[in-house]
N, C-alpha and C positions, 0 to 999 in steps of 0.2 A: 563379559563372556571369556572363559578360559580356553586356551587353544587345546585342540585334541592332542592326546598323547601319541607320539610316533611309536610304531611297532618295535623299533630297535631299543627303546628305553625301558628301564625296569625300575620304576619308582615303587616306593612302599611306605605305608603308614605304620608306625610302630604299634598302633592300637590293633592292627590286623596281623601282626608278625609274631612268630614264635621265637622269643628271645629270653630264655630263662637265665638271666645273669645272677651271679652269686656275690654276696658282700665279702665273705670270708674265703680263705684258701682251703680247698678240700684236703682232708688229711692224707688221702692216698697219692696226692700229686707231689712228686719229688723235685721236679725241675721247673724252671720258669714257664716254658712253653706249655707244659701239661697243666699247670695251675691256671694260666691265663686262658687257655682254650676252654677249660671247664667253666671258669668264672665268666667269660665273655659269651657263653652260650653257643660255642661253635660245635661242640661235640658232647655226647654222653656215652658212657661205657655201657655196653649191653652184655658183655661176657669178658673174661680175662683177655686183654689184648685186642678186643674187638669193639669198635665204636660206631654209633650212629652219627651221621653228619647232619647237623641241624641247619636251618635255612641260611644263617649267616656264614657258617663254615663251608657249605657246599658252594656258595658264591665265590669264596676265595679259592677253593679247590678248582673250580671251573676256570677261573682266571689264570691260575698257574698252568693248568692243562692246556689252555689256549696258547700261551707263550711257548710251551714245549712243542706243541703241534706245529706252530708256525715256523719255528726254527728247524724242526726236522724236515718239513716240507721244503724250506729254503735250501737245506743242504742236499736235497735230491732224494730223500727217503720217501717211500710210498707206504701209505697207511693200509692196514688190514686189521682184522680182529680174530684172534684165536680163542678157542674155548678155555674155560678155567679147568675143566676136568680133562685129564690126559690118560692115554693107555699106558699101563706099566710096561707093556711089551716094547714100546719105543725106547724107554729108559734102560731096559734090559739089554737092548741091542747096542746102545752107546756105552754100556758098562757102568752107568752112574746109579742105577736103581738101588743096589745094595749098599753102595758107598755113601749115599747122600746123608743118611742119618735119620734120627727121629724127628727132625724139623719137617720132613716131608709127611704130609697127611695122606696115608694110604687108605683106600676104600675098596670094598668088594661089592659089586652090584648084584641084583637079584639073579643074574645068570652065572654068578661066581666068577665074573671077569675081574681081574685086578685093575684098579684105576688109581689115580692120584690127583690131588688138588695141586695144580702146578705152582711150584715156587719160582720157576723160570721156564723159558720156552726154546732153548737151543735145539732140543730134539724135534719138537713139533714143527718148527719153522724150517728145519733142514729137510724133514720129510715132505713138507709142502713144496719146497723148492725142487727137491729131487723128482717129484711127480709132475712138475710143470715146466721145467727148464731143461733143455737138451744141448744147446749150442753156445759156444763162447760169444756168439754175436748178440746174445741176450744180456751179456754182462757189460758193465758192472750193475749190480742190483743191491738195493738196501730196503728191507722191509721192516716196518715197526708197527706196534700197537700200544694202546694205553689201556691197561686191564688190571682188575683186582686180582691179587695173588695172596697166597696163604703159606706161612711158615710157622710151624708149631714151636715157637720159642719156649724153652723150659721155664724161663722167668720173664714173661712180658712185662715191660716197665717203661717209664718215661712217656706215657701216652702214645701218640702216633710215631714217636721217634723209634720205638722198639716194640711195636705191636705185632700181633699175629696176622691180621688181615691188613693189606696195604695196597694203595694204587700205585702202579709202576708203569713207566714208559720203558719198553725194551725194544731195541732195534738190532738188526742182524744184517751184516754186509756179506756179499758173495762176489768173489773176484777170481780171475783166471790164474794169476800168479801172485807170488808173495809181494813183489814190488807194488802191484796195484792194490793188494790187500792192505798194505801198510799206508798207502795213500788214502784209502777209505777211512782207516783209523785216524789219521791226522785230520781229515775233514770233519769227523765227528768230534774230535778234540776241540777244534775251533768252534763248532756249533755249540758245544757245551759252554764254552766261555761266553758266547753271545747270549745263550739262554739265561744263565745266571746273572749276567750283567743287566739284562732287561728287567730283572726282578729286584734290582737295587743291591745285589750281593757281590761281594768280592770272593770268588771261589778260587782257591789255590790248588793247582794240579799237583798231586803227589804220586811218585812211583809207588806201586802197590803190589802186594802178593796176589797171585791169580787164584788161589784157593781151589775149590771144586770145579770152577768154570774151566780152568786149564789155560795153557799157552804160556808165552814167555814175555809178553808186553802188556802192561796194565797200568792204569792210573785211576786214582780216586780224586774226586773234586771235593775239597774241604772248605766249609765256611768257617772263618775264624770267629769264635765267640767265647767269652769268659766262662760260660757254663758248658762248653763243649765236652763231649763224652771221651775224646781221645786227646792225647798229647801229640803235637806235631812239631817237627823241626824242618825249617826250610830256609833257603837263601832269601834274603830280604828283597832282592830284585823281583821275586815272583809276586810280591804284594803290589808292586807298581807296574806289573806287566800289562801292556796294552793289548786289547783284543785285535787280532789281525784284520786288515781291511778286506774288501772284496777281491783284491788282486793277489791274494796269498797264493803261493805256488805249492800246491799239494803234492807235486811230484818230488819236491825237495825233501830233505830229511827233517826240516823244521826243527833243527837242533837248537835253535835259539829259544824254542818254546818247550819241546819235549827233551829236556836235558836232565837225566836222572842224577847227575852229579850235583845239580843245584836244587833237586826236588826230592830229598830223602824223606821217607815217611816212617813214623813210629807211632804206634798206638799203645797206650798204657796197658791195655788188656790183650794185646795181640803180638806185636812185634816191638822189640827194643833194639834200636839201631843207632843210639845216640853216640856211641864210640866212633862208628864209621862217619857219622855226620861231622863230629868235631875234628876228625882227622882230615877230612876233605874240604871243609868250608872254613875260611878264616873267621876268627872270632868276631871281627867287626861286621861281617856279613851275615851272621846267624840271627835267626828269629825263632824263638821258642814260644809256643802259644797252645791254646786248646782249640779244638775244632770239631765240626760235625760233618760227617760224610753225607753228601746229597746226590752223588753220581759216581758211577764206576764203569770204566770201559776196558775191553779186553781184545787182544788179537791172538787167536789160537790156531791159525792155519787150518789143517785138515783133521783136527781132533774129532769133529762130528761128521764131516763130510765123508771120510773114509768108511767108518762102520755103518753109516746110514746110506751109503752109495749115492751121495750127491755129486754126480760127475757130469761134466759137459764135454762135448767133442771139440777139441782145440783146432787151431788153424791147420795143423798137420794131419788131421783126421783121427787122432788118437784121443781116447777118453782120459780125462784127468780129474781128480777130486778138486773141488773148488776151495779157495782160501777164504776163511771166515773170521769175522769179529762180532762181538756183541757189545751193546751199549745201553746201560741202564740209568734211569733217573727216578729217584723216589719222589713221585709227585705228591703224595700225601705227607711224606716225611719232610718235604720242602716247606710245608706250612709251619711245622714246628721249628725248622731251622731258621726261617725268616723271623719268627717271633723271638727266638733266642738272640738273634743278631739285632733286632729292632724293637726295643721296648723301654719303658721307664717305670718308675715306681707307681704310676697311675694306670698302666695298662699297655696294650699293644700300640705300636706305631706302624701302620701298614704303608709300605711303598705304594704310590698311586697306581702302579701297573697291576697290582694284584688285589687291591683293596676291594672289599665287598660292595661298597658304595664310595663315590668320590667325596660326597658331602653329606652332612647331617644337619637338618634344621631343628633347632630347639625352640619350641613355643613355651615361653616362660609363664603364660597365663591363658591356658586353653579355656575357651568360653568367652574371653574378651573379644568383642566384635572387631576392633581394629587390628589387634594382634593376630586373630584368626585370619582376617582378610589378607594381611601382608604375607603370612606364612603360606596360605593357599596359593597366592599369586606367585611367590618365589618357587614353590613346589611345582606348579604347572609350567612356569617359564623355563626353569632349569631342565625339567624333563623334556620339554619341547626342543631344547637345544641339545639333547642327547646326553645330558649329565645324569648319571645314576645317583639318586638322592634318597636318603632315609629320613622320613619326617616324624619326629617325636611329637605326636599330637595327643599324648596321654595326659592325664591329670595328676601325674606324679609331681612331687616337690622339685623346685629348681635345682637344689643340690644333688638330688638323686639323678636328674637328667644330665647334669654336668659330669658326674662321676661315671655314669654308664657310657656316655659318649666318649669320654677319655679311655675307658676300659676297652671298648670295642675298636678304637683306634682309627676311625675314619680320617682321611687326610685333612679335611676341612670341616669346620663347624660354623653355622650361621645362627647366631643367638638373637631371637626376636622377643622383645618385651615392651610393655606399655611405657616404661620410663624412657627408653631410647627412642621409641616412636614419637614421643612428644617433641623430640628434637629432630625427627625425621631420619633417624639412623638405626642401623642394626650393627651387630658386632660380628666380624669375620675373624676366626681363629685358625691359625696353622697348627695342627696337632704336633708336628715334628719339632718345630722351633718354640712353640708356645706363644708366638707373637700374636697380638690382638690389635685389631684396628676398627674404629668406628667409621661407618660410611653409609651412604644411602643404599636402599635396597637395590636400585638399578646398578650402582657401582659394584655391589657384592655380586650381582648377577654377571656383570661384565668380567670381573676378576676370575670367576669360576669357569666361564665359558671360553675365556681366552687362554687359559693355562693348559 
């Protein structure tokens, strides 16, 4: 008798799963992540720059979202959810409505009211804050949500890396004075390092242009990858930078981390700052590479709180506009970034923290009584232990099963076939290293439940 499946596990048989893998690279895919996301059945395009997330893709997206949410909560941010459609009047009050450009999708409803599909939420969250907070005693405050957004890119390309619809985490801090506002900025800075680190990524913070968001302090977080969209220049120490511990002093300047002299940013299609970089950083300490932006943070003081009247009564009884910052992470974009940084010629290599399933079981002879029995037993026992597992119980050829499992990139593969079972063993494969080891089914079970 097989054990009952616990409610916290999510097993799946491939025979019941929507996984439309492709053997060949799609012609429209220009970069590795786009090619592999299409080939591995993670997404399908429904319109220019707009994608449906298929079952395997949504599982990865949810795992990325979970890590982002946990680190935001850990940093003291409070979750809410704002609507995707916003009133144009709010943006007119802030002065950004006319200046944002054609990337903003503008809509008129049946009552001729001007609306927009939000590309970001500074105005709306400031209005919500202004209507709900009156005293400095309610500060500091940091509000965030994870929401689909839309920017009407003139040339959407590179799959989810530069699409029109995307999932984003955006957080907004509110503080009484500039010193506390910058402290909130540093807290988010460290939270970002932790977030990307948990996903197996080395994200380098780069001093950045504030663009239409505004302010005078901003950093992008860049994943280094050979196929990156931008050229970056940085001090090599940033690559080895350790994530600060729990005892980090946020009231300090954190100059050892946020040091713009060591973190100069240049993008091939935006900013060229190579001369400044070479003038300020010794040649032996320079690193030039390509990278992918996955996060962007800003401190902009009272840019939005003043026009939108987000004021609190201070200790002296006088009303003052709050100091604000905003902090974005491209949740859906991160999936593409992870693939760009972690793949080989056979397909995706998912870090275990975001993988759709920890392990895949490959049945090399579906219909064979003993092979089916061992696969079913492993499937049930792994699930009972809380291990997410995808079981390839289809009647496809062995070579097809191997190539598909490598393509979708699950961290572990358990290969079960009649030949091995005659000796009482199955094969356990580590997708990242390619290492294979024969062992008993119980040993394979122990290896996966203890890691």
